[in-house]
C-alpha positions as CSV (number, residue, x, y, z in Angstrom):
1,X,0.0,0.0,0.0
2,X,2.9,2.4,0.7
3,X,4.3,1.7,-2.8
4,X,0.9,2.3,-4.3
5,X,0.6,5.6,-2.5
6,X,3.6,6.9,-4.5
7,X,1.7,6.4,-7.8
8,X,-1.6,8.0,-6.8
9,X,-2.5,11.2,-8.5
10,X,-0.2,10.6,-11.5
11,X,-1.5,10.0,-15.0
12,X,0.8,7.1,-16.1
13,X,1.0,5.6,-19.6
14,X,0.3,1.8,-20.0
15,X,4.0,1.2,-20.1
16,X,4.5,3.2,-16.9
17,X,1.7,1.3,-15.2
18,X,3.4,-2.0,-16.0
19,X,6.5,-0.7,-14.3
20,X,4.5,0.4,-11.3
21,X,2.7,-3.0,-11.1
22,X,6.1,-4.8,-11.3
23,X,7.4,-2.7,-8.4
24,X,4.4,-3.5,-6.3
25,X,4.8,-7.2,-7.0
26,X,8.5,-7.0,-6.0
27,X,7.5,-5.4,-2.7
28,X,10.4,-4.2,-0.5
29,X,12.9,-5.6,-3.0
30,X,11.9,-2.9,-5.5
31,X,13.9,-0.3,-3.5
32,X,17.1,-2.2,-4.2
33,X,16.7,-2.9,-8.0
34,X,18.8,-1.0,-10.6
35,X,17.0,0.6,-13.5
36,X,18.3,-2.2,-15.7
37,X,17.0,-4.9,-13.4
38,X,13.6,-3.3,-13.1
39,X,13.3,-2.8,-16.8
40,X,14.1,-6.5,-17.4
41,X,11.5,-7.6,-14.8
42,X,8.8,-5.3,-16.2
43,X,9.7,-6.2,-19.8
44,X,10.3,-2.6,-20.9
45,X,13.4,-0.6,-21.9
46,X,15.7,1.1,-19.5
47,X,14.8,4.6,-20.8
48,X,11.2,3.8,-20.0
49,X,12.1,3.3,-16.3
50,X,13.8,6.7,-16.4
51,X,10.8,8.3,-17.9
52,X,8.6,6.6,-15.4
53,X,10.6,8.2,-12.5
54,X,10.4,11.6,-14.2
55,X,6.6,11.2,-14.6
56,X,6.4,10.7,-10.8
57,X,8.2,14.0,-10.3
58,X,11.7,12.8,-9.6
59,X,14.9,13.9,-11.3
60,X,15.6,10.3,-12.3
61,X,15.5,6.7,-11.2
62,X,18.1,7.1,-8.4
63,X,15.9,9.8,-6.7
64,X,12.9,7.5,-7.0
65,X,14.8,4.6,-5.5
66,X,15.9,6.8,-2.6
67,X,12.3,7.7,-2.0
68,X,11.3,4.1,-2.1
69,X,13.8,3.2,0.6
70,X,12.6,6.1,2.8
71,X,9.0,5.1,2.2
72,X,9.6,1.5,3.1
73,X,11.3,2.5,6.4
74,X,8.2,4.6,7.4
75,X,5.7,2.9,9.7
76,X,2.6,1.8,7.9
77,X,0.1,3.5,10.3
78,X,1.5,6.4,12.4
79,X,-1.8,6.8,14.2
80,X,-1.7,3.1,15.2
81,X,1.8,3.5,16.4
82,X,0.8,6.5,18.6
83,X,-2.1,4.5,20.0
84,X,0.3,1.6,20.8
85,X,2.7,3.9,22.5
86,X,-0.1,5.4,24.5
87,X,-1.2,1.9,25.6
88,X,2.3,0.9,26.5
89,X,2.6,4.0,28.7
90,X,-0.5,3.0,30.6
91,X,-3.1,4.9,28.6
92,X,-5.0,1.8,27.7
93,X,-6.8,1.1,24.4
94,X,-8.7,3.8,22.6
95,X,-12.3,4.1,23.5
96,X,-14.8,3.1,20.8
97,X,-16.8,5.8,19.0
98,X,-19.6,7.1,21.1
99,X,-22.2,6.8,18.4
100,X,-22.7,4.3,15.5
101,X,-22.4,5.3,11.9
102,X,-25.7,6.3,10.3
103,X,-27.4,3.7,8.1
104,X,-26.4,3.5,4.5
105,X,-28.7,5.1,1.9
106,X,-29.8,3.3,-1.2
107,X,-27.0,4.8,-3.3
108,X,-24.3,3.8,-0.8
109,X,-25.8,0.3,-0.6
110,X,-25.5,0.0,-4.4
111,X,-21.8,0.9,-4.2
112,X,-21.2,-1.6,-1.4
113,X,-22.9,-4.3,-3.5
114,X,-20.6,-3.5,-6.4
115,X,-17.6,-3.7,-4.1
116,X,-18.8,-7.1,-3.1
117,X,-18.9,-8.2,-6.7
118,X,-15.3,-7.0,-7.2
119,X,-14.3,-9.0,-4.1
120,X,-16.0,-12.1,-5.6
121,X,-14.1,-11.5,-8.8
122,X,-10.9,-11.3,-6.9
123,X,-11.6,-14.7,-5.3
124,X,-12.4,-16.2,-8.7
125,X,-9.1,-14.9,-10.1
126,X,-7.2,-16.9,-7.4
127,X,-7.3,-19.6,-10.1
128,X,-5.3,-17.8,-12.8
129,X,-5.7,-20.7,-15.3
130,X,-8.9,-19.7,-17.1
131,X,-8.1,-16.1,-17.7
132,X,-4.5,-16.9,-18.7
133,X,-5.8,-19.4,-21.2
134,X,-8.3,-16.9,-22.6
135,X,-5.5,-14.3,-22.9
136,X,-3.3,-16.7,-24.9
137,X,-6.2,-17.7,-27.2
138,X,-7.3,-14.1,-27.9
139,X,-3.7,-12.9,-28.4
140,X,-3.2,-15.6,-31.1
141,X,-6.3,-14.8,-33.1
142,X,-5.6,-12.6,-36.2
143,X,-8.0,-10.8,-36.5
144,X,-9.7,-10.7,-33.1
145,X,-13.4,-10.0,-33.3
146,X,-15.0,-8.6,-30.1
147,X,-18.8,-8.8,-29.7
148,X,-21.0,-6.8,-27.4
149,X,-24.5,-5.6,-28.2
150,X,-26.8,-3.2,-26.4
151,X,-25.8,-3.0,-22.7
152,X,-22.6,-4.8,-23.5
153,X,-21.6,-2.6,-26.3
154,X,-19.7,-0.2,-24.1
155,X,-17.6,-3.1,-22.7
156,X,-16.8,-4.3,-26.2
157,X,-15.8,-0.9,-27.3
158,X,-13.7,-0.2,-24.2
159,X,-11.9,-3.5,-24.5
160,X,-11.3,-3.0,-28.2
161,X,-9.9,0.5,-27.8
162,X,-7.1,-0.7,-25.5
163,X,-6.6,-4.0,-27.2
164,X,-5.9,-2.3,-30.5
165,X,-2.8,-0.7,-28.9
166,X,-1.1,-4.1,-28.5
167,X,-3.0,-6.4,-31.0
168,X,-2.5,-5.9,-34.7
169,X,-6.1,-6.4,-35.8
170,X,-9.1,-6.0,-33.4
171,X,-12.6,-5.8,-34.9
172,X,-15.3,-4.6,-32.6
173,X,-18.8,-5.9,-33.3
174,X,-21.2,-3.6,-31.4
175,X,-24.1,-3.3,-33.8
176,X,-26.6,-6.0,-34.6
177,X,-28.6,-6.4,-37.8
178,X,-28.2,-8.4,-41.0
179,X,-24.6,-7.3,-41.4
180,X,-23.4,-8.9,-38.2
181,X,-23.1,-12.4,-39.7
182,X,-21.3,-10.9,-42.7
183,X,-18.7,-9.3,-40.5
184,X,-18.2,-12.5,-38.6
185,X,-17.7,-14.4,-41.9
186,X,-15.2,-11.7,-43.0
187,X,-13.2,-12.1,-39.7
188,X,-13.1,-15.9,-40.2
189,X,-12.0,-15.5,-43.8
190,X,-9.2,-13.2,-42.7
191,X,-7.9,-15.8,-40.3
192,X,-9.7,-15.3,-37.0
193,X,-9.6,-18.3,-34.6
194,X,-11.3,-16.8,-31.5
195,X,-14.2,-14.5,-30.6
196,X,-14.5,-12.5,-27.4
197,X,-18.1,-11.8,-26.3
198,X,-19.3,-9.6,-23.6
199,X,-22.8,-10.8,-22.7
200,X,-24.7,-8.7,-20.1
201,X,-28.4,-8.8,-19.2
202,X,-30.8,-8.4,-20.7
203,X,-29.3,-10.8,-23.3
204,X,-30.2,-9.8,-26.9
205,X,-31.4,-12.6,-29.1
206,X,-28.9,-11.4,-31.7
207,X,-26.0,-12.3,-29.4
208,X,-27.1,-15.9,-29.3
209,X,-27.6,-15.9,-33.1
210,X,-24.1,-14.4,-33.7
211,X,-22.5,-16.9,-31.3
212,X,-24.2,-19.7,-33.2
213,X,-22.7,-18.3,-36.5
214,X,-19.3,-18.0,-34.9
215,X,-19.3,-21.6,-33.5
216,X,-20.5,-23.0,-36.8
217,X,-17.6,-21.2,-38.5
218,X,-15.1,-22.9,-36.2
219,X,-14.3,-20.0,-33.9
220,X,-13.5,-20.6,-30.3
221,X,-15.7,-18.5,-28.0
222,X,-14.6,-16.7,-24.9
223,X,-17.5,-15.1,-23.0
224,X,-17.5,-12.6,-20.2
225,X,-21.0,-13.0,-18.7
226,X,-23.0,-12.4,-15.6
227,X,-22.7,-15.9,-14.0
228,X,-22.5,-19.4,-15.2
229,X,-26.1,-19.9,-16.2
230,X,-26.9,-17.4,-18.9
231,X,-28.8,-18.3,-22.1
232,X,-26.0,-17.5,-24.6
233,X,-23.3,-19.8,-23.1
234,X,-22.8,-23.3,-24.4
235,X,-20.7,-26.1,-23.0
236,X,-17.7,-25.6,-25.4
237,X,-17.3,-22.0,-24.5
238,X,-14.6,-20.6,-22.2
239,X,-16.8,-18.7,-19.7
240,X,-15.3,-16.0,-17.4
241,X,-18.1,-14.9,-15.0
242,X,-18.3,-11.4,-13.5
243,X,-21.4,-10.3,-11.6
244,X,-23.6,-7.3,-12.7
245,X,-25.1,-5.1,-10.1
246,X,-28.9,-4.7,-10.0
247,X,-29.3,-2.3,-7.1
248,X,-30.1,0.8,-9.2
249,X,-32.6,1.4,-12.0
250,X,-30.0,0.4,-14.6
251,X,-27.4,-2.4,-14.2
252,X,-23.9,-1.6,-13.1
253,X,-21.0,-3.5,-14.7
254,X,-17.8,-2.7,-12.7
255,X,-16.8,-6.3,-12.3
256,X,-17.1,-7.2,-16.1
257,X,-15.1,-4.1,-16.9
258,X,-12.4,-5.1,-14.5
259,X,-12.3,-8.6,-15.8
260,X,-11.9,-7.1,-19.3
261,X,-8.9,-5.2,-18.2
262,X,-7.4,-8.4,-16.6
263,X,-7.9,-10.1,-19.9
264,X,-6.0,-7.3,-21.6
265,X,-3.2,-7.8,-19.2
266,X,-3.0,-11.5,-20.0
267,X,-3.1,-10.7,-23.7
268,X,-0.1,-8.3,-23.2
269,X,1.8,-11.1,-21.5
270,X,1.1,-13.4,-24.5
271,X,1.9,-10.9,-27.2
272,X,5.7,-10.7,-27.7
273,X,5.5,-7.2,-29.4
274,X,2.9,-5.8,-26.9
275,X,5.4,-3.6,-25.0
276,X,7.1,-2.4,-28.2
277,X,3.7,-1.4,-29.6
278,X,2.8,0.5,-26.4
279,X,6.1,2.4,-26.4
280,X,5.7,3.3,-30.1
281,X,2.2,4.6,-29.4
282,X,3.4,6.6,-26.4
283,X,6.2,8.2,-28.5
284,X,3.8,8.9,-31.4
285,X,1.2,10.4,-29.0
286,X,3.9,12.7,-27.5
287,X,5.0,13.8,-31.0
288,X,1.4,14.6,-32.0
289,X,0.4,16.2,-28.7
290,X,-2.6,13.9,-28.4
291,X,-3.0,14.3,-24.7
292,X,-3.0,17.3,-22.3
293,X,-1.1,15.5,-19.6
């Protein structure tokens, strides 16, 4: 958590986020890695590590490493330390709050329900096998069609936007109609081997029809869906469940979105050129002034 606090408030590129994630995984050892060692562990170039340090507000990587060492020497919870010192001096434990927290309103309850769905997803991801297999299969498909209609269209578009930065040919299928089967046929003719589908309630009949077309054409199907018992899933599909919230008038889909980002991460791990593509994009974006920060 103390490492994560260093990165909060900074807009990092995907390359820089991979470096940050690598440092978090290394824990206290991150403070003793050279820039070359960190670059090798994160699968990036050494100059990317230097740019990462500068993006965090440091003069260079040595200054960041010194800050890491200072941070890791700092107590995790100064308030808790003070309370412990007080107790050791005879002050005794702190008294509980005099009054209980007010009851949650309906909006707060909806947020807490969504947090519970994310915790459930975290538990499911303890078995990394299915999502890793899905990432490998999707990374190997050229092109990669991504299906999502109606409520799931935003998930398909969001996934495809980021996937296109690391995958050479991503084709988002977010509109139904008579052309949908044609676009699936075109993807198969171009060499596609897998289809990723986001299937969220209420499940459009066109999604089931499109998946039948994909399976008949020989495509493997990876589905992100709201649970294991949904009407569009068949026994041969690779199902990745992520619960949808129903506490508000319209469904919330934080867990499916998070699962989509996890899938992207496993795809990056399976694509040898993913990091090079990201770095080229970052450099080109800087040249063109695409972003304000």
